[in-house]
N, C-alpha and C positions, 0 to 999 in steps of 0.2 A: 617901271620895274625892268631891268635888264636881266631876265631870267633865261638861262639856257638849259636849265634841267628842273624838272618838276616831278615830285613824287608826292602823292596823296592817297588816302583811303578811298575805296570805291564810294562809300556813302557820302564823303565830303564832295567828290567828283560829281555826284548825282545832285547834292544839294546846291551847288553852283551852276547846275546845268551844264556841266562840261565846257568846251571851248565853243565860241560863237561861230556860227555858219556864215557870217556876213564878211569874213576876211578872205580876200583872194591875193595871191602874190605874196610879197614879202611885207611884213610891218603891222604892228598894232595889236595882233592876237596876244602876245604876251602881257601887254598894258591891260587889255580887256580882261584876261584871266586874273590879274592882280586886283582889279576893281571887283570882280565877281567874288574873290576870296574875302576881300575886306568888307564888302558889302553884307556878307553872310556871317560876319564877325568870327571868321575862323582865324586862328593863329599862323602867322607866317614866320617860319623859322629859316634863317639863313646862316648856316654854320660858318665860322671864320675860315678864311682861306688855309690857315695852318692846319685844319682838320679836314676839310673837304676841297678837292680839286676836281677838275673836269679837263677833258681834252675833247675838242670839237671834232667830230666826224668831217671828213671831206666831203663836200656837196657842191653841187652846181647852185650858184646864187640865182634866186628868182628875181623876176621883174618887180621892183618897188611898186607897192599899191599906191596910186595918187589919191585915193579917197579915204586912207587910213585914219587920217585925223578926224575926218567928218564923221566916220562910223564910230570911232572911239568915243567922241563927245556924246554919243547916245547910248553908250555901254550900260549905264545905271538903269535905263528904261526897258532894256531888252534881256536882262538876265533870266527872267522866268519864262520868255517866250522864245528865245534863240538860243540853240545848242543841242543837246542830247535829245531833248523832246521834239525837235522838228528836222532833224538831219535826215536826209534821204540818200541811200547809198546802195551799190551792188557789191556783194562779197565775191571777190575774184579768186581769192586763194587763202587758205588756212593751214598753217603749220604749227604743230603743238611741239614744244621743246620741254626740257626738265623744268626750267624756271620761268617760262613765259610762253605766250602763244603770239605768233606773228600773224596778222591778218592784213591782207592786200585788199584795198577797197576802191571803188571808182565812186566819186562824188559827182561826176558829170561836168559840165561846162559852167564857167562863170555866168550868172544870170545877167541879163541886159536890163537896165533900168531906165 
């Protein structure tokens, strides 16, 4: 899945246990989320380009995650144990706006294995 934008209901996000906490750097997290969505039999809707467009925000590219494929191969085994229910973070800042709330969090350093 080459997803650049994801919108889903809160209950669906919790059903798939959010994003995995096992991806550091760039790569694999979007494919893992696709596996989570399809594993829970949720409908994935991709509107045609004639209806929906995106513009990528400028950002600094992260270092490619060399273990992304190894982690991705075990995605189906970790859906219920890796994600929202095990993430550890510190809330650094919270700003409320009319249509959204922006939260800046610190998830610490990449674990060594």
